[in-house]
Backbone as JSON Lines, residues from 0, in Angstrom:
{"i":0,"aa":"M","n":[-17.9,-95.94,1.21],"ca":[-18.55,-96.68,0.15],"c":[-18.9,-95.71,-0.97]}
{"i":1,"aa":"E","n":[-18.44,-96.04,-2.16],"ca":[-18.76,-95.21,-3.32],"c":[-20.06,-95.71,-3.95]}
{"i":2,"aa":"I","n":[-20.97,-94.78,-4.17],"ca":[-22.26,-95.1,-4.79],"c":[-22.33,-94.32,-6.1]}
{"i":3,"aa":"I","n":[-22.47,-95.03,-7.21],"ca":[-22.55,-94.37,-8.51],"c":[-23.93,-94.61,-9.1]}
{"i":4,"aa":"I","n":[-24.58,-93.52,-9.47],"ca":[-25.91,-93.58,-10.08],"c":[-25.79,-92.96,-11.47]}
{"i":5,"aa":"N","n":[-26.3,-93.64,-12.46],"ca":[-26.15,-93.17,-13.84],"c":[-26.9,-91.88,-14.12]}
{"i":6,"aa":"K","n":[-26.22,-90.96,-14.74],"ca":[-26.81,-89.71,-15.2],"c":[-27.94,-90.03,-16.18]}
{"i":7,"aa":"G","n":[-28.97,-89.19,-16.17],"ca":[-30.06,-89.34,-17.13],"c":[-31.29,-90.04,-16.58]}
{"i":8,"aa":"I","n":[-31.22,-90.54,-15.35],"ca":[-32.38,-91.21,-14.77],"c":[-33.53,-90.21,-14.69]}
{"i":9,"aa":"K","n":[-34.7,-90.63,-15.16],"ca":[-35.88,-89.76,-15.19],"c":[-36.97,-90.34,-14.3]}
{"i":10,"aa":"A","n":[-37.82,-89.44,-13.82],"ca":[-38.98,-89.87,-13.03],"c":[-40.16,-88.97,-13.35]}
{"i":11,"aa":"Y","n":[-41.35,-89.47,-13.02],"ca":[-42.6,-88.77,-13.29],"c":[-43.55,-89.02,-12.13]}
{"i":12,"aa":"K","n":[-44.13,-87.97,-11.61],"ca":[-45.16,-88.09,-10.56],"c":[-46.28,-87.12,-10.9]}
{"i":13,"aa":"E","n":[-47.51,-87.53,-10.61],"ca":[-48.64,-86.62,-10.84],"c":[-49.58,-86.64,-9.65]}
{"i":14,"aa":"Q","n":[-50.38,-85.6,-9.56],"ca":[-51.39,-85.51,-8.51],"c":[-52.46,-84.53,-8.97]}
{"i":15,"aa":"Q","n":[-53.57,-84.54,-8.27],"ca":[-54.64,-83.59,-8.51],"c":[-54.57,-82.53,-7.41]}
{"i":16,"aa":"V","n":[-54.77,-81.28,-7.76],"ca":[-54.72,-80.19,-6.78],"c":[-55.96,-80.26,-5.9]}
{"i":17,"aa":"E","n":[-55.73,-80.49,-4.6],"ca":[-56.8,-80.55,-3.61],"c":[-56.67,-79.35,-2.67]}
{"i":18,"aa":"L","n":[-57.66,-79.16,-1.82],"ca":[-57.63,-78.03,-0.87],"c":[-56.35,-78.01,-0.04]}
{"i":19,"aa":"K","n":[-55.87,-79.19,0.38],"ca":[-54.67,-79.27,1.21],"c":[-53.42,-78.79,0.47]}
{"i":20,"aa":"D","n":[-53.47,-78.7,-0.85],"ca":[-52.33,-78.31,-1.67],"c":[-52.31,-76.82,-2.02]}
{"i":21,"aa":"T","n":[-53.27,-76.07,-1.52],"ca":[-53.41,-74.67,-1.94],"c":[-52.54,-73.73,-1.11]}
{"i":22,"aa":"A","n":[-52.29,-72.58,-1.69],"ca":[-51.54,-71.53,-1.0],"c":[-52.26,-71.13,0.29]}
{"i":23,"aa":"K","n":[-53.57,-71.09,0.23],"ca":[-54.36,-70.73,1.41],"c":[-54.14,-71.75,2.53]}
{"i":24,"aa":"A","n":[-54.15,-73.04,2.19],"ca":[-53.96,-74.11,3.19],"c":[-52.54,-74.1,3.75]}
{"i":25,"aa":"Y","n":[-51.55,-73.83,2.92],"ca":[-50.16,-73.81,3.35],"c":[-49.83,-72.54,4.15]}
{"i":26,"aa":"G","n":[-50.66,-71.52,4.0],"ca":[-50.36,-70.24,4.64],"c":[-49.34,-69.44,3.85]}
{"i":27,"aa":"S","n":[-49.13,-69.82,2.6],"ca":[-48.17,-69.1,1.76],"c":[-48.86,-68.08,0.86]}
{"i":28,"aa":"G","n":[-50.15,-67.93,1.03],"ca":[-50.96,-66.99,0.25],"c":[-52.4,-67.08,0.71]}
{"i":29,"aa":"L","n":[-53.27,-66.36,0.02],"ca":[-54.67,-66.3,0.43],"c":[-55.63,-66.89,-0.59]}
{"i":30,"aa":"I","n":[-55.09,-67.52,-1.63],"ca":[-55.91,-67.98,-2.75],"c":[-55.86,-69.5,-2.85]}
{"i":31,"aa":"D","n":[-56.97,-70.09,-3.27],"ca":[-57.05,-71.54,-3.45],"c":[-56.5,-71.95,-4.81]}
{"i":32,"aa":"V","n":[-55.18,-71.82,-4.96],"ca":[-54.45,-72.29,-6.14],"c":[-53.29,-73.15,-5.64]}
{"i":33,"aa":"F","n":[-52.7,-73.95,-6.52],"ca":[-51.59,-74.83,-6.17],"c":[-50.46,-74.01,-5.56]}
{"i":34,"aa":"A","n":[-50.11,-74.36,-4.33],"ca":[-49.11,-73.6,-3.58],"c":[-47.69,-73.89,-4.06]}
{"i":35,"aa":"T","n":[-46.85,-72.89,-3.99],"ca":[-45.43,-73.09,-4.31],"c":[-44.82,-74.18,-3.42]}
{"i":36,"aa":"P","n":[-45.07,-74.18,-2.09],"ca":[-44.51,-75.28,-1.27],"c":[-45.02,-76.66,-1.7]}
{"i":37,"aa":"A","n":[-46.24,-76.75,-2.18],"ca":[-46.77,-78.03,-2.66],"c":[-46.07,-78.45,-3.95]}
{"i":38,"aa":"M","n":[-45.8,-77.49,-4.82],"ca":[-45.09,-77.79,-6.06],"c":[-43.67,-78.25,-5.74]}
{"i":39,"aa":"I","n":[-43.03,-77.58,-4.8],"ca":[-41.67,-77.97,-4.41],"c":[-41.66,-79.38,-3.81]}
{"i":40,"aa":"A","n":[-42.66,-79.69,-2.98],"ca":[-42.75,-81.04,-2.4],"c":[-42.89,-82.08,-3.51]}
{"i":41,"aa":"L","n":[-43.7,-81.78,-4.51],"ca":[-43.87,-82.7,-5.64],"c":[-42.53,-82.88,-6.37]}
{"i":42,"aa":"M","n":[-41.81,-81.79,-6.56],"ca":[-40.51,-81.86,-7.24],"c":[-39.51,-82.69,-6.44]}
{"i":43,"aa":"E","n":[-39.43,-82.44,-5.13],"ca":[-38.5,-83.2,-4.29],"c":[-38.86,-84.68,-4.28]}
{"i":44,"aa":"N","n":[-40.15,-84.97,-4.17],"ca":[-40.6,-86.35,-4.14],"c":[-40.26,-87.06,-5.45]}
{"i":45,"aa":"T","n":[-40.46,-86.39,-6.55],"ca":[-40.15,-86.98,-7.85],"c":[-38.66,-87.29,-7.96]}
{"i":46,"aa":"A","n":[-37.82,-86.33,-7.56],"ca":[-36.37,-86.53,-7.64],"c":[-35.9,-87.65,-6.72]}
{"i":47,"aa":"H","n":[-36.31,-87.62,-5.47],"ca":[-35.77,-88.63,-4.54],"c":[-36.25,-90.03,-4.87]}
{"i":48,"aa":"T","n":[-37.48,-90.18,-5.33],"ca":[-37.94,-91.53,-5.65],"c":[-37.27,-92.07,-6.91]}
{"i":49,"aa":"S","n":[-36.77,-91.18,-7.75],"ca":[-36.12,-91.64,-8.99],"c":[-34.85,-92.42,-8.74]}
{"i":50,"aa":"V","n":[-34.19,-92.16,-7.61],"ca":[-32.91,-92.82,-7.35],"c":[-32.96,-93.85,-6.22]}
{"i":51,"aa":"N","n":[-34.07,-93.95,-5.51],"ca":[-34.16,-94.85,-4.35],"c":[-33.75,-96.29,-4.68]}
{"i":52,"aa":"D","n":[-34.17,-96.8,-5.81],"ca":[-33.87,-98.19,-6.16],"c":[-32.39,-98.42,-6.49]}
{"i":53,"aa":"F","n":[-31.62,-97.36,-6.64],"ca":[-30.2,-97.47,-6.98],"c":[-29.3,-97.32,-5.75]}
{"i":54,"aa":"L","n":[-29.92,-97.1,-4.59],"ca":[-29.15,-96.92,-3.35],"c":[-29.05,-98.24,-2.6]}
{"i":55,"aa":"P","n":[-27.91,-98.48,-1.95],"ca":[-27.79,-99.68,-1.12],"c":[-28.75,-99.6,0.06]}
{"i":56,"aa":"E","n":[-29.07,-100.74,0.63],"ca":[-29.95,-100.78,1.79],"c":[-29.35,-99.92,2.9]}
{"i":57,"aa":"G","n":[-30.22,-99.16,3.56],"ca":[-29.77,-98.29,4.65],"c":[-29.36,-96.9,4.22]}
{"i":58,"aa":"F","n":[-29.46,-96.62,2.92],"ca":[-29.1,-95.3,2.4],"c":[-30.34,-94.61,1.85]}
{"i":59,"aa":"A","n":[-30.32,-93.29,1.88],"ca":[-31.4,-92.47,1.34],"c":[-30.79,-91.15,0.88]}
{"i":60,"aa":"T","n":[-31.62,-90.29,0.31],"ca":[-31.14,-88.95,-0.06],"c":[-31.91,-87.91,0.73]}
{"i":61,"aa":"V","n":[-31.24,-86.8,0.99],"ca":[-31.87,-85.65,1.63],"c":[-31.69,-84.45,0.73]}
{"i":62,"aa":"G","n":[-32.71,-83.6,0.68],"ca":[-32.63,-82.38,-0.12],"c":[-31.72,-81.38,0.55]}
{"i":63,"aa":"V","n":[-30.85,-80.74,-0.24],"ca":[-29.94,-79.74,0.32],"c":[-30.02,-78.38,-0.37]}
{"i":64,"aa":"Q","n":[-30.58,-78.33,-1.57],"ca":[-30.69,-77.04,-2.25],"c":[-31.78,-77.08,-3.31]}
{"i":65,"aa":"L","n":[-32.47,-75.96,-3.45],"ca":[-33.5,-75.78,-4.48],"c":[-33.31,-74.42,-5.13]}
{"i":66,"aa":"N","n":[-33.49,-74.36,-6.42],"ca":[-33.54,-73.1,-7.14],"c":[-34.73,-73.24,-8.1]}
{"i":67,"aa":"I","n":[-35.88,-72.78,-7.65],"ca":[-37.14,-73.06,-8.33],"c":[-37.86,-71.77,-8.69]}
{"i":68,"aa":"Q","n":[-38.46,-71.75,-9.87],"ca":[-39.33,-70.66,-10.28],"c":[-40.74,-71.22,-10.45]}
{"i":69,"aa":"H","n":[-41.71,-70.61,-9.78],"ca":[-43.12,-71.0,-9.93],"c":[-43.75,-69.91,-10.78]}
{"i":70,"aa":"S","n":[-44.02,-70.22,-12.05],"ca":[-44.37,-69.19,-13.03],"c":[-45.85,-69.09,-13.38]}
{"i":71,"aa":"K","n":[-46.66,-70.06,-12.93],"ca":[-48.05,-70.06,-13.37],"c":[-48.95,-70.7,-12.32]}
{"i":72,"aa":"A","n":[-50.11,-70.12,-12.07],"ca":[-51.07,-70.65,-11.09],"c":[-51.87,-71.81,-11.69]}
{"i":73,"aa":"T","n":[-52.22,-72.76,-10.81],"ca":[-53.06,-73.89,-11.19],"c":[-54.23,-73.97,-10.21]}
{"i":74,"aa":"P","n":[-55.47,-73.98,-10.72],"ca":[-56.63,-74.0,-9.83],"c":[-56.92,-75.37,-9.23]}
{"i":75,"aa":"L","n":[-57.77,-75.36,-8.23],"ca":[-58.24,-76.6,-7.6],"c":[-58.8,-77.56,-8.64]}
{"i":76,"aa":"G","n":[-58.58,-78.85,-8.38],"ca":[-59.16,-79.88,-9.23],"c":[-58.35,-80.23,-10.46]}
{"i":77,"aa":"E","n":[-57.38,-79.4,-10.81],"ca":[-56.56,-79.67,-12.0],"c":[-55.48,-80.69,-11.68]}
{"i":78,"aa":"K","n":[-55.04,-81.4,-12.71],"ca":[-53.93,-82.34,-12.58],"c":[-52.62,-81.57,-12.75]}
{"i":79,"aa":"V","n":[-51.65,-81.87,-11.89],"ca":[-50.3,-81.34,-12.03],"c":[-49.35,-82.54,-12.04]}
{"i":80,"aa":"W","n":[-48.21,-82.38,-12.69],"ca":[-47.22,-83.45,-12.69],"c":[-45.83,-82.86,-12.76]}
{"i":81,"aa":"C","n":[-44.88,-83.69,-12.37],"ca":[-43.48,-83.27,-12.37],"c":[-42.64,-84.32,-13.07]}
{"i":82,"aa":"E","n":[-41.64,-83.83,-13.75],"ca":[-40.63,-84.69,-14.36],"c":[-39.28,-84.26,-13.81]}
{"i":83,"aa":"S","n":[-38.48,-85.24,-13.38],"ca":[-37.12,-84.95,-12.91],"c":[-36.12,-85.72,-13.75]}
{"i":84,"aa":"V","n":[-34.92,-85.16,-13.87],"ca":[-33.83,-85.81,-14.58],"c":[-32.57,-85.65,-13.73]}
{"i":85,"aa":"L","n":[-31.88,-86.75,-13.49],"ca":[-30.59,-86.68,-12.81],"c":[-29.56,-86.18,-13.83]}
{"i":86,"aa":"E","n":[-29.08,-84.97,-13.61],"ca":[-28.16,-84.33,-14.56],"c":[-26.7,-84.65,-14.28]}
{"i":87,"aa":"A","n":[-26.34,-84.84,-13.0],"ca":[-24.94,-85.08,-12.66],"c":[-24.84,-85.63,-11.24]}
{"i":88,"aa":"Q","n":[-23.68,-86.2,-10.95],"ca":[-23.35,-86.66,-9.61],"c":[-21.91,-86.27,-9.32]}
{"i":89,"aa":"E","n":[-21.69,-85.7,-8.15],"ca":[-20.34,-85.4,-7.67],"c":[-20.2,-86.03,-6.29]}
{"i":90,"aa":"G","n":[-19.55,-87.17,-6.24],"ca":[-19.46,-87.9,-4.97],"c":[-20.84,-88.32,-4.53]}
{"i":91,"aa":"R","n":[-21.24,-87.85,-3.34],"ca":[-22.57,-88.2,-2.82],"c":[-23.62,-87.14,-3.15]}
{"i":92,"aa":"K","n":[-23.26,-86.1,-3.87],"ca":[-24.21,-85.05,-4.21],"c":[-24.81,-85.32,-5.59]}
{"i":93,"aa":"L","n":[-26.15,-85.23,-5.67],"ca":[-26.89,-85.48,-6.91],"c":[-27.53,-84.18,-7.38]}
{"i":94,"aa":"F","n":[-27.45,-83.91,-8.68],"ca":[-27.99,-82.68,-9.26],"c":[-29.12,-83.03,-10.23]}
{"i":95,"aa":"F","n":[-30.29,-82.48,-9.98],"ca":[-31.48,-82.76,-10.79],"c":[-31.99,-81.51,-11.47]}
{"i":96,"aa":"S","n":[-32.59,-81.69,-12.65],"ca":[-33.47,-80.65,-13.2],"c":[-34.88,-81.14,-12.92]}
{"i":97,"aa":"V","n":[-35.76,-80.21,-12.57],"ca":[-37.15,-80.55,-12.27],"c":[-38.06,-79.57,-12.99]}
{"i":98,"aa":"T","n":[-39.15,-80.11,-13.53],"ca":[-40.12,-79.28,-14.24],"c":[-41.52,-79.75,-13.86]}
{"i":99,"aa":"A","n":[-42.37,-78.78,-13.5],"ca":[-43.76,-79.08,-13.13],"c":[-44.68,-78.54,-14.22]}
{"i":100,"aa":"Y","n":[-45.77,-79.27,-14.45],"ca":[-46.71,-78.96,-15.52],"c":[-48.15,-79.04,-15.01]}
{"i":101,"aa":"D","n":[-49.04,-78.35,-15.72],"ca":[-50.46,-78.65,-15.65],"c":[-50.95,-78.75,-17.09]}
{"i":102,"aa":"N","n":[-52.23,-78.83,-17.31],"ca":[-52.74,-79.03,-18.67],"c":[-52.48,-77.85,-19.61]}
{"i":103,"aa":"T","n":[-52.04,-76.72,-19.07],"ca":[-51.75,-75.56,-19.92],"c":[-50.27,-75.47,-20.28]}
{"i":104,"aa":"G","n":[-49.43,-76.29,-19.65],"ca":[-47.99,-76.25,-19.95],"c":[-47.16,-76.19,-18.67]}
{"i":105,"aa":"I","n":[-45.97,-75.63,-18.8],"ca":[-45.04,-75.55,-17.66],"c":[-45.56,-74.55,-16.64]}
{"i":106,"aa":"I","n":[-45.56,-74.97,-15.36],"ca":[-45.95,-74.07,-14.27],"c":[-44.78,-73.74,-13.35]}
{"i":107,"aa":"G","n":[-43.71,-74.51,-13.46],"ca":[-42.54,-74.25,-12.63],"c":[-41.38,-75.11,-13.08]}
{"i":108,"aa":"K","n":[-40.18,-74.61,-12.8],"ca":[-38.99,-75.39,-13.17],"c":[-37.8,-74.89,-12.37]}
{"i":109,"aa":"G","n":[-36.75,-75.7,-12.4],"ca":[-35.54,-75.3,-11.71],"c":[-34.6,-76.46,-11.49]}
{"i":110,"aa":"T","n":[-33.74,-76.3,-10.48],"ca":[-32.77,-77.32,-10.16],"c":[-32.92,-77.72,-8.69]}
{"i":111,"aa":"H","n":[-32.5,-78.93,-8.41],"ca":[-32.62,-79.48,-7.06],"c":[-31.39,-80.34,-6.79]}
{"i":112,"aa":"E","n":[-30.78,-80.15,-5.62],"ca":[-29.65,-80.97,-5.22],"c":[-30.04,-81.84,-4.03]}
{"i":113,"aa":"R","n":[-29.57,-83.08,-4.07],"ca":[-29.8,-84.02,-2.97],"c":[-28.47,-84.66,-2.6]}
{"i":114,"aa":"F","n":[-28.38,-85.11,-1.37],"ca":[-27.15,-85.7,-0.86],"c":[-27.45,-87.11,-0.37]}
{"i":115,"aa":"I","n":[-26.61,-88.07,-0.76],"ca":[-26.78,-89.46,-0.34],"c":[-26.23,-89.61,1.08]}
{"i":116,"aa":"V","n":[-27.05,-90.19,1.97],"ca":[-26.62,-90.39,3.35],"c":[-26.89,-91.82,3.79]}
{"i":117,"aa":"N","n":[-26.07,-92.27,4.73],"ca":[-26.33,-93.5,5.46],"c":[-27.33,-93.1,6.54]}
{"i":118,"aa":"V","n":[-28.54,-93.63,6.5],"ca":[-29.62,-93.18,7.37],"c":[-29.26,-93.34,8.85]}
{"i":119,"aa":"E","n":[-28.71,-94.48,9.23],"ca":[-28.38,-94.71,10.64],"c":[-27.33,-93.71,11.13]}
{"i":120,"aa":"Q","n":[-26.28,-93.5,10.35],"ca":[-25.24,-92.54,10.74],"c":[-25.8,-91.11,10.78]}
{"i":121,"aa":"F","n":[-26.64,-90.78,9.83],"ca":[-27.25,-89.45,9.76],"c":[-28.08,-89.18,11.02]}
{"i":122,"aa":"M","n":[-28.91,-90.15,11.4],"ca":[-29.77,-89.98,12.58],"c":[-28.95,-89.98,13.87]}
{"i":123,"aa":"D","n":[-27.9,-90.81,13.95],"ca":[-27.02,-90.8,15.12],"c":[-26.36,-89.45,15.3]}
{"i":124,"aa":"K","n":[-25.91,-88.87,14.2],"ca":[-25.26,-87.55,14.26],"c":[-26.25,-86.48,14.73]}
{"i":125,"aa":"L","n":[-27.49,-86.56,14.26],"ca":[-28.5,-85.61,14.71],"c":[-28.75,-85.73,16.2]}
{"i":126,"aa":"K","n":[-28.84,-86.96,16.69],"ca":[-29.07,-87.19,18.13],"c":[-27.91,-86.64,18.96]}
{"i":127,"aa":"K","n":[-26.68,-86.89,18.52],"ca":[-25.51,-86.39,19.24],"c":[-25.47,-84.87,19.23]}
{"i":128,"aa":"N","n":[-25.75,-84.28,18.09],"ca":[-25.77,-82.81,18.0],"c":[-26.84,-82.21,18.9]}
{"i":129,"aa":"K","n":[-27.99,-82.86,18.96],"ca":[-29.07,-82.36,19.81],"c":[-28.67,-82.42,21.28]}
{"i":130,"aa":"Q","n":[-28.02,-83.51,21.65],"ca":[-27.58,-83.67,23.05],"c":[-26.55,-82.61,23.43]}
{"i":131,"aa":"H","n":[-25.74,-82.19,22.46],"ca":[-24.69,-81.2,22.72],"c":[-25.14,-79.78,22.39]}
{"i":132,"aa":"G","n":[-26.42,-79.64,21.99],"ca":[-26.96,-78.33,21.69],"c":[-26.43,-77.69,20.43]}
{"i":133,"aa":"T","n":[-26.04,-78.5,19.46],"ca":[-25.48,-77.94,18.22],"c":[-26.39,-78.14,17.02]}
{"i":134,"aa":"V","n":[-27.63,-78.46,17.24],"ca":[-28.56,-78.65,16.12],"c":[-29.04,-77.32,15.62]}
């Protein structure tokens, strides 16, 4: 089944930096600032939700590659947001640009690739691989 999603689809997600989002909480650092893994999760969430409504029932996307720079710290309590743009599609692979912001400007940016999968087939393959010890 060929699935075509139009280039240029944009999405926006925002959140407030809470203790659970900090480098200290993630174990990726010792400071209570917005963690790189939390920023990446926000970026992935923004990208995948941007295309969900364009997928047939039973299909979803999975993240397969990230190239992200986290350039600026954001303290607790501040608002952060992400904008994603679908830049291209090659078959079932989707290519996004992602940019994260806080009230001072850009805090991170990069590219993110996702792959369209049939959820049932994807999970069946995982189960078979696990049974055969190839996971």
